[in-house]
GUDREN-274933 format. One record per residue (C-alpha): residue number from 1; residue in three letters; x, y, z. Coordinates in Angstrom, 2 decimals. Layout:
# residues N
@drenza: NUM&bamar: ALA&px: X&py: Y&pz: Z
...
# end
This chain:
# residues 222
@drenza: 1&bamar: MET&px: 97.37&py: 121.05&pz: 90.18
@drenza: 2&bamar: ARG&px: 94.80&py: 118.61&pz: 90.95
@drenza: 3&bamar: LEU&px: 94.52&py: 114.53&pz: 92.73
@drenza: 4&bamar: LEU&px: 94.11&py: 112.18&pz: 89.23
@drenza: 5&bamar: SER&px: 93.20&py: 108.92&pz: 91.65
@drenza: 6&bamar: VAL&px: 93.51&py: 107.83&pz: 95.13
@drenza: 7&bamar: ASN&px: 95.32&py: 103.71&pz: 94.98
@drenza: 8&bamar: LEU&px: 94.47&py: 100.95&pz: 96.84
@drenza: 9&bamar: GLY&px: 96.19&py: 97.97&pz: 97.22
@drenza: 10&bamar: SER&px: 95.28&py: 94.14&pz: 99.25
@drenza: 11&bamar: PRO&px: 97.51&py: 91.98&pz: 100.93
@drenza: 12&bamar: ARG&px: 98.88&py: 89.70&pz: 98.19
@drenza: 13&bamar: ARG&px: 101.22&py: 86.82&pz: 98.47
@drenza: 14&bamar: VAL&px: 104.09&py: 87.09&pz: 96.09
@drenza: 15&bamar: ALA&px: 107.87&py: 85.44&pz: 95.80
@drenza: 16&bamar: TYR&px: 109.29&py: 88.98&pz: 95.44
@drenza: 17&bamar: THR&px: 109.09&py: 90.05&pz: 99.23
@drenza: 18&bamar: SER&px: 111.37&py: 90.01&pz: 102.29
@drenza: 19&bamar: GLN&px: 108.19&py: 89.92&pz: 104.60
@drenza: 20&bamar: PRO&px: 108.40&py: 87.54&pz: 107.05
@drenza: 21&bamar: GLU&px: 104.55&py: 85.85&pz: 105.46
@drenza: 22&bamar: GLY&px: 105.49&py: 86.66&pz: 101.59
@drenza: 23&bamar: LEU&px: 103.06&py: 89.39&pz: 101.97
@drenza: 24&bamar: THR&px: 102.80&py: 93.18&pz: 100.04
@drenza: 25&bamar: GLY&px: 100.19&py: 95.62&pz: 99.53
@drenza: 26&bamar: ILE&px: 102.24&py: 97.32&pz: 96.97
@drenza: 27&bamar: ASP&px: 99.88&py: 96.28&pz: 94.11
@drenza: 28&bamar: LYS&px: 97.70&py: 99.36&pz: 94.03
@drenza: 29&bamar: HIS&px: 94.08&py: 100.47&pz: 92.12
@drenza: 30&bamar: PRO&px: 92.78&py: 103.84&pz: 91.99
@drenza: 31&bamar: ALA&px: 88.99&py: 103.85&pz: 94.31
@drenza: 32&bamar: ASP&px: 85.68&py: 104.66&pz: 92.93
@drenza: 33&bamar: GLY&px: 84.93&py: 106.78&pz: 96.07
@drenza: 34&bamar: PRO&px: 85.88&py: 109.10&pz: 98.82
@drenza: 35&bamar: VAL&px: 88.81&py: 107.69&pz: 101.15
@drenza: 36&bamar: ARG&px: 89.44&py: 108.92&pz: 104.71
@drenza: 37&bamar: VAL&px: 93.32&py: 109.98&pz: 105.25
@drenza: 38&bamar: ALA&px: 94.42&py: 109.83&pz: 109.55
@drenza: 39&bamar: ALA&px: 98.06&py: 109.32&pz: 110.49
@drenza: 40&bamar: PRO&px: 98.28&py: 105.75&pz: 111.31
@drenza: 41&bamar: GLY&px: 100.98&py: 105.95&pz: 114.64
@drenza: 42&bamar: PRO&px: 104.31&py: 105.30&pz: 114.82
@drenza: 43&bamar: ARG&px: 105.99&py: 103.06&pz: 112.32
@drenza: 44&bamar: GLY&px: 105.89&py: 99.57&pz: 113.71
@drenza: 45&bamar: THR&px: 102.98&py: 99.63&pz: 114.86
@drenza: 46&bamar: GLY&px: 100.56&py: 101.90&pz: 112.26
@drenza: 47&bamar: ALA&px: 100.69&py: 100.81&pz: 108.55
@drenza: 48&bamar: SER&px: 98.71&py: 103.46&pz: 106.03
@drenza: 49&bamar: GLY&px: 97.06&py: 106.50&pz: 106.37
@drenza: 50&bamar: LEU&px: 94.36&py: 105.36&pz: 103.85
@drenza: 51&bamar: ALA&px: 91.83&py: 103.25&pz: 104.80
@drenza: 52&bamar: GLY&px: 91.67&py: 100.42&pz: 103.20
@drenza: 53&bamar: ASP&px: 95.12&py: 100.19&pz: 102.08
@drenza: 54&bamar: ALA&px: 97.26&py: 97.56&pz: 103.30
@drenza: 55&bamar: VAL&px: 101.10&py: 97.94&pz: 103.91
@drenza: 56&bamar: CYS&px: 101.89&py: 94.75&pz: 104.74
@drenza: 57&bamar: ASP&px: 105.76&py: 95.22&pz: 106.02
@drenza: 58&bamar: THR&px: 106.15&py: 97.82&pz: 108.73
@drenza: 59&bamar: ARG&px: 109.46&py: 97.10&pz: 109.23
@drenza: 60&bamar: PHE&px: 110.31&py: 99.71&pz: 107.13
@drenza: 61&bamar: HIS&px: 107.10&py: 100.94&pz: 105.81
@drenza: 62&bamar: GLY&px: 103.96&py: 102.90&pz: 106.43
@drenza: 63&bamar: GLY&px: 103.88&py: 105.03&pz: 110.04
@drenza: 64&bamar: ASP&px: 103.13&py: 108.34&pz: 111.07
@drenza: 65&bamar: ASP&px: 106.66&py: 109.47&pz: 109.07
@drenza: 66&bamar: GLN&px: 105.24&py: 107.58&pz: 105.61
@drenza: 67&bamar: ALA&px: 101.48&py: 107.41&pz: 105.83
@drenza: 68&bamar: VAL&px: 100.80&py: 108.60&pz: 102.31
@drenza: 69&bamar: TYR&px: 103.07&py: 108.40&pz: 99.31
@drenza: 70&bamar: ALA&px: 102.54&py: 110.13&pz: 95.96
@drenza: 71&bamar: TYR&px: 103.86&py: 110.08&pz: 92.91
@drenza: 72&bamar: ALA&px: 103.44&py: 112.60&pz: 89.58
@drenza: 73&bamar: ARG&px: 101.11&py: 111.33&pz: 86.50
@drenza: 74&bamar: GLU&px: 104.04&py: 113.39&pz: 84.28
@drenza: 75&bamar: GLU&px: 107.22&py: 111.50&pz: 85.86
@drenza: 76&bamar: LEU&px: 104.92&py: 108.49&pz: 85.13
@drenza: 77&bamar: ASP&px: 104.21&py: 109.22&pz: 81.62
@drenza: 78&bamar: ALA&px: 108.12&py: 109.96&pz: 81.22
@drenza: 79&bamar: TRP&px: 108.81&py: 106.33&pz: 83.09
@drenza: 80&bamar: GLU&px: 106.62&py: 105.50&pz: 80.56
@drenza: 81&bamar: ARG&px: 108.44&py: 106.51&pz: 77.49
@drenza: 82&bamar: GLU&px: 111.49&py: 105.14&pz: 78.86
@drenza: 83&bamar: LEU&px: 110.40&py: 101.56&pz: 79.53
@drenza: 84&bamar: GLY&px: 108.12&py: 101.81&pz: 76.25
@drenza: 85&bamar: ARG&px: 104.84&py: 99.98&pz: 78.26
@drenza: 86&bamar: PRO&px: 102.09&py: 102.29&pz: 79.90
@drenza: 87&bamar: LEU&px: 101.94&py: 102.75&pz: 83.11
@drenza: 88&bamar: ALA&px: 98.82&py: 102.71&pz: 85.37
@drenza: 89&bamar: ASN&px: 98.05&py: 104.86&pz: 88.13
@drenza: 90&bamar: GLY&px: 98.86&py: 103.16&pz: 91.51
@drenza: 91&bamar: VAL&px: 101.69&py: 101.09&pz: 89.54
@drenza: 92&bamar: PHE&px: 104.62&py: 102.62&pz: 92.09
@drenza: 93&bamar: GLY&px: 102.70&py: 101.26&pz: 95.10
@drenza: 94&bamar: GLU&px: 101.30&py: 105.32&pz: 95.37
@drenza: 95&bamar: ASN&px: 98.48&py: 106.40&pz: 97.09
@drenza: 96&bamar: LEU&px: 98.04&py: 109.72&pz: 95.64
@drenza: 97&bamar: THR&px: 98.59&py: 110.02&pz: 91.47
@drenza: 98&bamar: THR&px: 98.63&py: 113.78&pz: 91.29
@drenza: 99&bamar: GLU&px: 98.88&py: 116.25&pz: 88.12
@drenza: 100&bamar: GLY&px: 100.38&py: 119.80&pz: 87.67
@drenza: 101&bamar: LEU&px: 102.47&py: 119.07&pz: 90.62
@drenza: 102&bamar: ASP&px: 106.29&py: 118.71&pz: 91.13
@drenza: 103&bamar: VAL&px: 106.29&py: 116.09&pz: 93.62
@drenza: 104&bamar: SER&px: 109.61&py: 114.84&pz: 93.56
@drenza: 105&bamar: GLY&px: 110.58&py: 118.64&pz: 93.76
@drenza: 106&bamar: ALA&px: 108.50&py: 119.60&pz: 96.52
@drenza: 107&bamar: LEU&px: 110.35&py: 121.03&pz: 99.61
@drenza: 108&bamar: ILE&px: 110.68&py: 119.20&pz: 103.37
@drenza: 109&bamar: GLY&px: 107.64&py: 120.45&pz: 105.15
@drenza: 110&bamar: GLU&px: 105.73&py: 121.72&pz: 102.36
@drenza: 111&bamar: ARG&px: 101.97&py: 121.54&pz: 103.04
@drenza: 112&bamar: TRP&px: 99.54&py: 120.05&pz: 100.83
@drenza: 113&bamar: ARG&px: 95.60&py: 120.96&pz: 101.01
@drenza: 114&bamar: ILE&px: 93.55&py: 118.43&pz: 99.13
@drenza: 115&bamar: GLY&px: 89.97&py: 118.48&pz: 98.87
@drenza: 116&bamar: GLY&px: 88.28&py: 120.38&pz: 101.50
@drenza: 117&bamar: GLN&px: 89.75&py: 118.97&pz: 104.36
@drenza: 118&bamar: VAL&px: 93.00&py: 117.13&pz: 104.50
@drenza: 119&bamar: VAL&px: 96.62&py: 118.64&pz: 104.66
@drenza: 120&bamar: LEU&px: 99.66&py: 116.87&pz: 104.64
@drenza: 121&bamar: GLU&px: 103.43&py: 117.63&pz: 104.51
@drenza: 122&bamar: VAL&px: 106.08&py: 115.98&pz: 103.23
@drenza: 123&bamar: THR&px: 108.60&py: 114.19&pz: 105.08
@drenza: 124&bamar: SER&px: 110.93&py: 112.03&pz: 102.31
@drenza: 125&bamar: GLY&px: 111.90&py: 110.90&pz: 98.58
@drenza: 126&bamar: ARG&px: 111.08&py: 107.02&pz: 98.47
@drenza: 127&bamar: ILE&px: 113.70&py: 104.55&pz: 98.55
@drenza: 128&bamar: PRO&px: 113.60&py: 101.23&pz: 95.95
@drenza: 129&bamar: CYS&px: 113.69&py: 98.05&pz: 97.43
@drenza: 130&bamar: GLN&px: 113.61&py: 94.65&pz: 95.81
@drenza: 131&bamar: THR&px: 109.43&py: 94.38&pz: 96.64
@drenza: 132&bamar: PHE&px: 108.69&py: 97.52&pz: 94.32
@drenza: 133&bamar: GLN&px: 111.91&py: 95.55&pz: 91.65
@drenza: 134&bamar: GLY&px: 109.57&py: 92.81&pz: 91.88
@drenza: 135&bamar: ARG&px: 106.80&py: 94.67&pz: 91.16
@drenza: 136&bamar: LEU&px: 107.88&py: 96.23&pz: 87.92
@drenza: 137&bamar: GLY&px: 109.74&py: 93.60&pz: 86.75
@drenza: 138&bamar: GLU&px: 112.71&py: 95.40&pz: 85.42
@drenza: 139&bamar: ARG&px: 116.36&py: 94.17&pz: 85.72
@drenza: 140&bamar: GLY&px: 118.11&py: 96.73&pz: 87.66
@drenza: 141&bamar: TRP&px: 115.07&py: 99.22&pz: 88.86
@drenza: 142&bamar: VAL&px: 116.31&py: 99.97&pz: 92.18
@drenza: 143&bamar: ARG&px: 119.38&py: 101.26&pz: 90.20
@drenza: 144&bamar: ARG&px: 117.93&py: 102.69&pz: 87.48
@drenza: 145&bamar: PHE&px: 114.79&py: 104.61&pz: 89.89
@drenza: 146&bamar: THR&px: 117.90&py: 105.20&pz: 92.35
@drenza: 147&bamar: ARG&px: 119.85&py: 107.10&pz: 89.21
@drenza: 148&bamar: LYS&px: 117.33&py: 108.97&pz: 88.13
@drenza: 149&bamar: GLY&px: 116.23&py: 110.52&pz: 91.09
@drenza: 150&bamar: ALA&px: 112.31&py: 111.28&pz: 90.48
@drenza: 151&bamar: THR&px: 111.78&py: 109.70&pz: 94.04
@drenza: 152&bamar: GLY&px: 107.75&py: 110.62&pz: 94.34
@drenza: 153&bamar: ALA&px: 107.28&py: 112.26&pz: 97.92
@drenza: 154&bamar: TYR&px: 106.00&py: 110.64&pz: 101.76
@drenza: 155&bamar: LEU&px: 103.91&py: 112.61&pz: 103.16
@drenza: 156&bamar: ARG&px: 102.75&py: 112.53&pz: 107.04
@drenza: 157&bamar: VAL&px: 98.62&py: 113.56&pz: 107.61
@drenza: 158&bamar: ILE&px: 98.37&py: 117.10&pz: 109.49
@drenza: 159&bamar: GLU&px: 95.23&py: 117.66&pz: 109.16
@drenza: 160&bamar: PRO&px: 92.74&py: 114.36&pz: 109.02
@drenza: 161&bamar: GLY&px: 89.84&py: 114.00&pz: 106.38
@drenza: 162&bamar: GLU&px: 88.20&py: 112.51&pz: 103.74
@drenza: 163&bamar: ILE&px: 89.87&py: 112.77&pz: 99.58
@drenza: 164&bamar: ARG&px: 88.68&py: 111.08&pz: 96.25
@drenza: 165&bamar: GLY&px: 90.25&py: 111.21&pz: 92.95
@drenza: 166&bamar: GLY&px: 89.60&py: 115.22&pz: 91.15
@drenza: 167&bamar: ASP&px: 90.09&py: 116.96&pz: 94.14
@drenza: 168&bamar: PRO&px: 92.35&py: 119.79&pz: 94.14
@drenza: 169&bamar: ILE&px: 95.32&py: 120.11&pz: 95.39
@drenza: 170&bamar: GLU&px: 96.94&py: 123.39&pz: 96.90
@drenza: 171&bamar: ILE&px: 100.45&py: 124.09&pz: 98.14
@drenza: 172&bamar: VAL&px: 99.23&py: 126.12&pz: 101.94
@drenza: 173&bamar: HIS&px: 102.84&py: 126.55&pz: 103.10
@drenza: 174&bamar: ARG&px: 106.40&py: 126.10&pz: 101.27
@drenza: 175&bamar: PRO&px: 109.58&py: 126.12&pz: 103.15
@drenza: 176&bamar: ASP&px: 112.31&py: 128.58&pz: 102.15
@drenza: 177&bamar: HIS&px: 115.57&py: 126.35&pz: 102.94
@drenza: 178&bamar: GLY&px: 115.03&py: 124.41&pz: 99.58
@drenza: 179&bamar: VAL&px: 115.33&py: 121.15&pz: 100.92
@drenza: 180&bamar: THR&px: 113.74&py: 118.64&pz: 98.39
@drenza: 181&bamar: ALA&px: 112.46&py: 115.52&pz: 98.66
@drenza: 182&bamar: THR&px: 114.81&py: 114.92&pz: 96.07
@drenza: 183&bamar: MET&px: 117.85&py: 116.15&pz: 97.85
@drenza: 184&bamar: GLN&px: 116.65&py: 114.09&pz: 100.81
@drenza: 185&bamar: PHE&px: 116.86&py: 110.90&pz: 98.78
@drenza: 186&bamar: ARG&px: 120.39&py: 111.23&pz: 97.50
@drenza: 187&bamar: ALA&px: 121.53&py: 112.59&pz: 100.79
@drenza: 188&bamar: VAL&px: 120.58&py: 109.47&pz: 102.35
@drenza: 189&bamar: THR&px: 121.93&py: 107.02&pz: 99.39
@drenza: 190&bamar: THR&px: 124.50&py: 108.16&pz: 97.21
@drenza: 191&bamar: GLU&px: 125.77&py: 111.76&pz: 98.22
@drenza: 192&bamar: ARG&px: 125.74&py: 111.40&pz: 101.99
@drenza: 193&bamar: GLU&px: 127.93&py: 114.62&pz: 102.10
@drenza: 194&bamar: LEU&px: 124.54&py: 116.42&pz: 101.48
@drenza: 195&bamar: LEU&px: 123.40&py: 115.47&pz: 104.67
@drenza: 196&bamar: PRO&px: 124.02&py: 118.61&pz: 106.65
@drenza: 197&bamar: ARG&px: 122.39&py: 120.96&pz: 104.15
@drenza: 198&bamar: LEU&px: 119.10&py: 118.94&pz: 105.00
@drenza: 199&bamar: LEU&px: 119.08&py: 119.66&pz: 108.71
@drenza: 200&bamar: ALA&px: 118.17&py: 123.18&pz: 107.94
@drenza: 201&bamar: ALA&px: 114.58&py: 121.95&pz: 107.35
@drenza: 202&bamar: GLY&px: 114.28&py: 120.83&pz: 110.58
@drenza: 203&bamar: ASP&px: 111.71&py: 118.59&pz: 112.18
@drenza: 204&bamar: ALA&px: 109.65&py: 118.21&pz: 109.28
@drenza: 205&bamar: LEU&px: 112.50&py: 115.84&pz: 108.35
@drenza: 206&bamar: HIS&px: 111.16&py: 111.96&pz: 108.13
@drenza: 207&bamar: THR&px: 112.34&py: 110.87&pz: 111.81
@drenza: 208&bamar: ASP&px: 115.53&py: 108.68&pz: 110.22
@drenza: 209&bamar: THR&px: 116.92&py: 111.01&pz: 108.17
@drenza: 210&bamar: LEU&px: 117.22&py: 113.82&pz: 110.73
@drenza: 211&bamar: GLY&px: 119.03&py: 111.23&pz: 113.00
@drenza: 212&bamar: GLN&px: 121.04&py: 109.95&pz: 109.74
@drenza: 213&bamar: ALA&px: 121.80&py: 114.56&pz: 109.62
@drenza: 214&bamar: ARG&px: 122.64&py: 114.80&pz: 112.97
@drenza: 215&bamar: ALA&px: 125.06&py: 111.62&pz: 113.26
@drenza: 216&bamar: TYR&px: 126.93&py: 112.47&pz: 110.12
@drenza: 217&bamar: VAL&px: 127.30&py: 116.25&pz: 111.63
@drenza: 218&bamar: ALA&px: 128.74&py: 115.02&pz: 114.81
@drenza: 219&bamar: GLU&px: 131.24&py: 112.36&pz: 113.41
@drenza: 220&bamar: HIS&px: 132.25&py: 114.83&pz: 110.02
@drenza: 221&bamar: GLY&px: 131.46&py: 118.03&pz: 111.03
@drenza: 222&bamar: ALA&px: 128.65&py: 120.30&pz: 109.09
# end
């Protein structure tokens, strides 16, 4: 398992985002050298966990629970075949493009060591938005991405440091609850009856998801 590329984006003004100033950092490209990774702070004030990477709409993106977004090269290759077009590393707005790692199937709370310093923890899958659809230029993309469920994974920073393309990835902790990034995604989008099952992941869950799961159980029971 290895990190193929670390992808960074600069602010760009586009017509397809709801960010008040029309800015997005979703257009990401591989960095040439090492990149510093650290917890950015709570959502709303904190942005990306990667130095030099832009998160423009901090209402919905960035912050400690979404400090880093990873997507597997294998999933990009599958989308290439389905869409009939090349997809470069970073095209989904992912910070990390990986190889040999089941990112969407990663467990909530699973921890990865990248290189010799950085440890990241899986918190959730990625919910597609209109900015993502506009970036890809694919009609009905939000629905299509949701239906497939190959979400990638958001991660929080447990141990900061530097990473770079080519670094090895090691899974240093794997919980035994069975709650994956894809299950979390399904529970908060199309299969809300799954929400009680997410509570097995406890505080490792994205804070918003934990709140949704607890509220569902309070209203409907487990």
